[in-house]
C-alpha positions in Angstrom: 0.0 0.0 0.0 1.1 3.5 -0.6 1.3 6.1 2.2 -1.9 7.7 0.9 -3.7 4.4 1.0 -2.5 3.8 4.6 -3.6 7.4 5.6 -7.0 6.9 4.0 -7.5 3.5 5.7 -6.5 4.9 9.1 -8.9 7.8 8.6 -11.7 5.4 7.7 -11.0 3.1 10.6 -10.8 6.0 13.1 -14.1 7.4 11.9 -15.7 3.9 12.3 -14.1 3.6 15.8 -15.5 7.0 16.9 -19.0 5.8 15.7 -18.7 2.5 17.5 -17.6 4.2 20.7 -20.4 6.7 20.5 -22.9 3.7 20.0 -21.1 1.8 22.8 -20.7 -1.1 20.4 -18.0 -3.1 22.1 -17.9 -5.9 19.5 -17.3 -3.4 16.7 -14.7 -1.6 18.8 -12.7 -4.8 19.2 -12.8 -5.7 15.5 -11.8 -2.1 14.4 -9.0 -2.0 17.0 -7.7 -5.3 15.7 -7.8 -4.0 12.1 -6.0 -0.9 13.2 -3.2 -3.0 14.8 -3.0 -5.2 11.6 -2.7 -2.1 9.3 -0.1 -0.5 11.6 2.0 -3.7 11.7 1.8 -3.9 7.9 2.9 -0.3 7.6 5.8 -0.8 10.1 6.9 -3.9 8.1 6.9 -2.0 4.9 8.7 1.1 6.2 11.2 -0.8 8.4 9.4 0.3 11.6 10.5 3.9 11.4 
């Protein structure tokens, strides 16, 4: 993924996380947080963790 794709994905997931927190949807929060962690790990692997 390009930096722009990562940025867009993070923005989308953060918006979904805010909505899930507002709705107190704990199941969705867990899924979204796991996806954020996965995307961050992929980004760090691609950039050498910098």
